[in-house]
N, C-alpha and C positions, 0 to 999 in steps of 0.2 A: 814915738816913731810910728808912723802910719804903715800898716801892712798891706801889701798888694801881692797876690799870687804871681810868681814869676819862675817858670821852669828853668830859665837860664841861671837862676841862683841856687839850683839844687846842689846838695852836698855830693861830692865826688865819691867814687868807689873807694879811693884811698882813705877817706875819712873813717870808714867802717873797718878798715884793715889795721887800724892802730889798736893799742892795748885797750881792753874792754873797760877798765876803770876810767881811762881817759875819755873814751867815747861817751860813757854814761854821764860824766860831768859836763862834757862839752855839748851834749844834746840839750841841756837846759838853755832855753832861749831860742832854740831852733823850732821850726814850724812843720808839723806833719800835714801834708796836703793829700787829699784823696777825692776822686770824682766818684760820686754815688748816684746812680740812676741819672747820669747826665749833668749832675749839679756838683760843683766844687765845694768842698768843705775844708776847713783848715783850723788847726789849734796849735798854740805854742806849748811846747813841752815844758812843764814846770817841776816834774818829779820823775826820777828814773832810778833803777837799781841795776847794778852790775852783777852778773853771775859768771864766775870764772871757770876756766878749763882745768885748773889745778888747785888742790888744797881748798876746795869749796864743796862740802858735802851737801849743801842746799841746792846746788846746780843740778839740773836734769841730766847733764852729761857725766855726772860723777859715777854713774853705774856703767858707763861705756855706751857705745852707740847701739841704739835700738830702733825699731820701726817708728816708735812714737817721737823720739828725740833726734832722728837722723838729720833734720834740717839744721839743727844747731852745729853740725859738723861741716856744713857747707861754707864756702868762702863768704866773708862778711858782705853785707849789703842786701840781704834778703830778710823776710820776716818769718819768724817762728811763732805759730799760733797753736795754742793748746787749750784744753778745757779743764777747769777745776770744779770740783764738787758736782760734776755732771751738769753744771748750769752755766757758769760764766766762762767766756773766752778771755784769754790774755794774749796781748800782742807784744812780741819782743823783736829787737833788731839784732840779727846775727852779726858777730864781729870777728876780727882777726882772720887768720889764714884757714884754708880748707883743712879739715881734720882736727882742728883744735877743740871745738865744742864749747863755745862761750857766746853770750848774748846779753842784751840790755832790755830789761822789762820796763815798759812805759807805764807809769803809775797814774799820772794825772796831766791834764792839759787845760789851757785857757782858750776858750772858743774865740776864733778870729773871723771866720767866714763860714756861712752855712748854718746859722742859728736855728732856722726853721727845720732843716733836715735833722739836726741834732735832737731837737725837741720831739720830732716825729718818732725817732728811734728810741729815745730815752723816756719820753713822757713829759708832763708839765712839771718840771722840777726847777729850782732856782738855777740861775746861770752858773754859779760857782760849783754846782753839784752835777752839771751835765757830763763832765769828763773827769769826775773825781773818783779815783780808785781804778785799778787796772781792769776790772770787769766792766765798769761803766765806760771807761775810755774805749775799750774794744767795741762795746755795744753802740756807742755814739757814732763810731766810724764804720759800723756794719761789718766788722771783721769776724770771720768764722774760720773753721778748720779748712774750708775750701780755699782760703787765701794762703794757707801755709806754703812757704817757699817762694812767694811773689817777690820780685825785685823792688827795691825802693828807688830805682833809677828810671821809672816809667813816667810818661806825661800825666798818667792818671793816678800815680802813687809815688810821691817823692817827699824828701825832707829838705826844706828850704832854709838857707842861712837867714838869720834875722837879727837878733840881739846877742851881743857877746858880753855876758855879765862878768864882773871881776870875781876873783876868788872870794872876796869878802861878802859878795852878794849871794853866793851859793853855799847852802848849808850841807853838812855831811853828818850822817847818823848810821846806826845799825839798820838793817833791812826790816821790813814790816811783815808780820804774819807768818813767820817761819820759825822752826824749832832748831834745825841744824845750822851750824855756823852763823848763828844770829848775831854773834859779837863782831863780825866783820863790818867795818865802816864803809859800806858799799852803796848806801842810799844817798842820792844827791837831790837837792830841791832848791827852789827859788825862795830865799828868805822873805818872810812877810807876805807871801802870796796867799790870797784867800782861796785859790784853786788847788792848793796842795791838799792831799788826801788825809794826812795824819800828822800827829805831833811826833817830834818837834817840827815847828814851822818857822821858828825864828833863829 
């Protein structure tokens, strides 16, 4: 299927108000679109992790609302950007109703539009590594903490409907790189995709 950026196909607010686990799974095959310095870029989401409002000690919201995580408690449809290890930014899509405290971490994407922009931001790396891993995904799209709280319903930042994969095409596993609640099967990925960041991939 050929991809063309089309704001008229952006996901509605209602999509992000659904249960976080459902949103994470159904983001696989959707395309994040962002205008960077006047140039549109786009990547199909191939890997995402759900972080829940309840019974999830790995979620930033588990400690309650703080200055750092306050965006997680907003109504779904905005992005929550934070920094890890003092180096890498991570971009999440806030989900469900205001006050809940849940979001979906975008872990990897397949470049669709704006290869040159991605390469300028990421360096001369192979195509399948441009948006591989949450830090690289955020860097390729130039997300920083200044973007924290932005809506994903804007002409310059939105998520577009694209491919709807079947349940059999979407893998499920434990989340990556965490210690707490790592046994929860909340990581979703496109099976067999060379753009997925970590094993399992099939």
